[in-house]
Wavefront OBJ file of the C-alpha trace (Angstrom):
o trace
v 0.124 0.038 0.026
v 1.573 3.638 -0.959
v 1.932 5.956 1.671
v 1.101 9.081 -0.003
v 1.543 11.010 2.860
v 4.997 9.731 3.819
v 6.172 10.093 0.199
v 4.797 13.815 -0.159
v 6.748 14.960 2.970
v 9.692 13.387 1.974
v 9.815 15.424 -1.370
v 9.224 18.333 0.372
v 10.760 18.854 4.183
v 14.528 17.859 3.372
v 14.201 20.630 0.491
v 12.667 23.355 2.679
v 9.220 23.460 1.120
v 6.129 22.691 3.059
v 2.864 21.484 1.360
v -0.199 23.358 0.696
v -3.513 21.581 1.333
v -6.791 23.227 -0.294
v -10.231 21.971 1.468
v -13.270 22.467 -0.431
v -16.844 20.610 0.081
v -17.357 18.039 -2.623
v -20.417 19.113 -4.712
v -19.978 23.159 -4.411
v -21.226 24.386 -6.408
v -22.238 21.168 -8.599
v -20.874 18.118 -9.294
v -18.868 19.413 -12.513
v -17.790 22.407 -11.323
v -16.540 20.694 -8.154
v -14.312 18.574 -10.285
v -13.219 21.339 -12.271
v -12.087 23.483 -9.170
v -10.119 20.609 -7.848
v -8.311 20.007 -10.944
v -7.358 23.414 -10.991
v -5.965 23.392 -7.620
v -3.931 20.167 -8.309
v -2.419 21.875 -11.738
v -1.201 25.048 -9.984
v 0.058 23.928 -6.553
v -2.074 21.426 -4.218
v 0.431 19.036 -2.826
v -2.823 17.269 -1.276
v -6.167 17.404 -1.201
v -8.732 18.007 2.212
v -12.025 17.354 0.858
v -15.633 17.768 3.044
v -18.811 15.713 2.640
v -21.323 17.705 2.951
v -23.573 17.776 6.334
v -26.810 19.341 7.530
v -25.009 20.551 11.123
v -21.202 21.133 10.434
v -20.650 22.536 13.929
v -16.895 23.227 13.406
v -17.633 25.437 10.382
v -18.494 28.974 9.828
v -20.667 30.567 7.750
v -18.698 30.485 4.736
v -18.329 26.503 4.919
v -21.930 26.348 6.003
v -23.288 27.763 2.522
v -20.917 25.569 0.976
v -22.437 22.986 2.088
v -26.097 24.087 1.135
v -24.635 24.668 -1.791
v -23.738 21.031 -2.758
v -27.303 20.070 -1.217
v -28.837 21.988 -3.424
v -26.872 20.578 -6.526
v -28.317 17.041 -5.421
v -25.158 15.841 -3.517
v -25.342 12.668 -1.383
v -22.256 10.563 0.173
v -22.715 8.039 -2.600
v -22.526 10.788 -5.172
v -18.808 12.181 -3.085
v -17.915 8.928 -3.399
v -18.167 8.610 -7.348
v -16.345 12.088 -7.510
v -13.730 10.787 -5.519
v -13.074 7.974 -7.980
v -12.755 10.534 -10.691
v -10.453 12.360 -8.786
v -8.214 9.483 -7.776
v -8.101 7.973 -11.276
v -6.946 10.994 -12.582
v -4.161 11.655 -9.847
v -2.503 8.835 -8.773
v -0.001 10.347 -6.133
v -1.595 13.068 -4.407
v -2.762 12.410 -0.924
v -6.359 13.122 -0.489
v -8.192 13.385 2.897
v -11.801 13.597 3.762
v -13.063 15.891 6.443
v -16.669 15.047 7.762
v -18.761 14.491 10.691
v -19.442 11.300 12.736
v -23.117 10.630 11.740
v -22.491 10.327 8.223
v -20.014 7.609 9.110
v -22.478 5.927 11.610
v -24.810 6.232 8.965
v -23.301 4.740 6.255
v -21.864 2.051 8.522
v -18.340 2.551 9.934
v -16.561 -0.372 8.395
v -18.387 -0.258 5.175
v -17.162 3.174 5.079
v -13.655 2.971 5.466
v -14.074 -0.048 3.273
v -15.039 2.284 0.747
v -12.597 4.608 1.014
v -9.748 1.953 0.530
v -11.578 0.918 -2.613
v -10.814 4.254 -3.732
v -7.582 5.346 -2.661
v -8.371 7.853 0.158
v -5.322 8.098 2.397
v -7.368 9.845 5.531
v -10.085 10.570 7.398
v -10.689 13.360 9.789
v -13.826 13.559 11.986
v -14.372 17.204 12.807
v -16.759 16.214 16.133
v -15.237 13.212 17.173
v -13.234 13.080 20.714
v -10.032 11.059 20.391
v -11.477 9.576 23.677
v -14.577 8.337 21.836
v -12.803 7.074 18.435
v -11.750 3.368 19.314
v -14.121 1.917 16.670
v -13.763 4.254 13.986
v -9.525 3.860 14.523
v -9.984 0.114 14.578
v -11.935 0.308 10.928
v -9.640 2.894 9.888
v -6.315 0.619 10.825
v -7.983 -2.605 9.076
v -8.797 -0.657 5.756
v -5.537 1.150 5.733
v -6.759 4.705 6.275
v -4.957 6.880 8.352
v -6.778 8.746 11.334
v -6.227 12.236 11.661
v -6.812 14.277 15.058
v -7.196 17.862 15.270
v -5.176 19.532 18.078
v -6.236 23.022 19.606
v -3.737 25.703 20.238
v -4.488 25.379 24.229
v -4.074 21.269 24.396
v -3.046 19.722 27.726
v -0.041 17.268 28.068
v -2.433 13.909 28.121
v -3.913 15.296 24.838
v -1.007 15.888 23.117
v 0.379 12.534 23.876
v -2.911 11.147 22.804
v -3.049 12.801 19.502
v 1.051 12.134 18.903
v 0.160 8.235 19.179
v -3.082 8.013 17.217
v -2.830 10.491 14.619
v -1.215 9.226 11.773
v -0.833 10.821 8.191
v -0.312 14.301 9.412
v -1.578 16.301 12.882
v -3.929 19.078 12.566
v -2.827 22.203 14.367
v -5.504 24.706 14.896
v -4.776 28.340 14.525
v -7.298 29.167 16.695
v -10.365 28.024 18.649
v -13.821 28.025 17.309
v -14.878 27.561 13.733
v -13.370 28.058 10.294
v -13.548 31.198 8.405
v -11.143 33.767 7.098
v -8.849 35.601 9.655
v -6.277 38.358 8.622
v -4.744 37.872 12.349
v -3.860 34.004 12.928
v -1.507 33.050 15.751
v 1.574 30.563 15.166
v 0.944 27.527 17.701
v 3.636 28.206 20.093
v 6.824 26.581 20.122
v 6.501 24.786 23.208
v 3.714 23.048 21.429
v 5.512 22.374 18.458
v 8.587 21.089 20.339
v 6.256 18.577 22.640
v 4.907 17.301 19.286
v 8.482 16.755 17.838
v 9.363 15.120 20.833
v 6.863 12.571 20.698
v 6.303 11.942 16.969
v 7.763 12.011 13.351
v 4.070 12.691 12.070
v 4.428 16.296 10.223
v 2.056 19.156 11.804
v -0.591 20.868 9.364
v -1.842 24.003 10.369
v -5.617 25.056 9.320
v -8.293 27.469 10.342
v -8.280 31.115 8.933
v -5.541 31.175 6.759
v -5.823 33.550 3.743
v -2.814 34.863 2.572
v 0.647 33.825 1.759
v 2.113 35.987 4.328
v 0.782 33.777 7.172
v 1.684 30.491 5.208
v 5.474 31.937 5.019
v 5.580 32.825 9.027
v 3.796 29.388 9.389
v 6.039 27.104 7.091
v 9.409 29.080 8.846
v 7.845 28.459 11.981
v 8.652 24.532 11.547
v 5.478 23.549 10.486
v 5.218 21.345 7.673
v 2.407 23.038 5.677
v -0.916 24.531 5.480
v -5.032 23.730 5.046
v -6.528 26.679 3.565
v -10.636 26.467 3.231
v -12.505 29.403 3.628
v -10.445 31.809 1.478
v -10.697 29.323 -1.538
v -14.702 28.975 -0.499
v -15.350 32.504 -0.809
v -14.012 32.852 -3.944
v -16.742 29.883 -4.891
v -19.371 31.951 -3.319
v -18.438 34.905 -5.121
v -17.755 33.763 -8.417
v -19.853 30.200 -9.216
v -22.083 32.091 -11.797
v -18.728 32.974 -13.382
v -16.798 29.881 -14.605
v -14.526 31.362 -15.991
v -13.658 33.951 -13.752
v -13.983 31.547 -10.727
v -11.197 29.300 -12.225
v -9.114 31.910 -12.943
v -9.428 33.306 -9.320
v -8.573 29.779 -8.022
v -5.832 29.401 -10.108
v -3.961 32.643 -9.126
v -4.425 31.565 -5.537
v -3.080 28.177 -5.595
v -0.280 29.330 -7.366
v 0.293 32.384 -4.754
v -0.210 30.421 -1.749
v 2.108 27.059 -2.825
v 4.873 29.753 -3.712
v 4.695 31.123 -0.033
v 5.334 27.165 1.158
v 9.003 27.571 0.017
v 11.443 28.681 2.411
v 13.720 31.048 0.699
v 16.008 32.514 3.685
l 1 2 3 4 5 6 7 8 9 10 11 12 13 14 15 16 17 18 19 20 21 22 23 24 25 26 27 28 29 30 31 32 33 34 35 36 37 38 39 40 41 42 43 44 45 46 47 48 49 50 51 52 53 54 55 56 57 58 59 60 61 62 63 64 65 66 67 68 69 70 71 72 73 74 75 76 77 78 79 80 81 82 83 84 85 86 87 88 89 90 91 92 93 94 95 96 97 98 99 100 101 102 103 104 105 106 107 108 109 110 111 112 113 114 115 116 117 118 119 120 121 122 123 124 125 126 127 128 129 130 131 132 133 134 135 136 137 138 139 140 141 142 143 144 145 146 147 148 149 150 151 152 153 154 155 156 157 158 159 160 161 162 163 164 165 166 167 168 169 170 171 172 173 174 175 176 177 178 179 180 181 182 183 184 185 186 187 188 189 190 191 192 193 194 195 196 197 198 199 200 201 202 203 204 205 206 207 208 209 210 211 212 213 214 215 216 217 218 219 220 221 222 223 224 225 226 227 228 229 230 231 232 233 234 235 236 237 238 239 240 241 242 243 244 245 246 247 248 249 250 251 252 253 254 255 256 257 258 259 260 261 262 263 264 265 266 267 268 269 270 271
């Protein structure tokens, strides 16, 4: 089984490059446009993908991502259609890591082992369940492990030592560091995780640290990568472009291309 995350970081970290992982919601604003947006992101800088399966009550998401979920639902998206989209993406892109971000209820409804087995068949690399506490994750972790899927956990900036230790042990593929508490959204001011937090993780695990939540410009990305974090996940800033231009395909794809190129460029440490 290919470990796409390991291969990616092996290519980037020794050469002082961070990874740029965009997040978009599958089916936003339509199945066809969703595929075109993902193609543009990959062609112009994305090192990996974090893809959301729409959910009716996304508690960890701010208004921008909530609207994306609604647009996807209005386009007729379902979990089964999401899997069909994912098959197309994987068929076109054999090497790029693909992670899913979703909510526990969707997996319960689908069937936990059935869900992870389907992910394995498609070639999904990781699953992050936004509302799943690590203490309640055993059944999910077992099914993920049995189907060769990495389980990713989120670490808040104020995490206690015992949580850091658990995340270090159980999170594979990468560890998702939050820029701040709260929900997703664009934020002109984000905080870097403390050096203490970064060092605690690096003493416990070699799993790369990726930062997300609120990252919206190249300067933020440069600061994050220079701090010793291996890359960034950016969602709301991309999804806001979809919200602004989904009725103008040419303009939308042009803006996403420009953003993807500038964000990838910012992950390269030049000093």
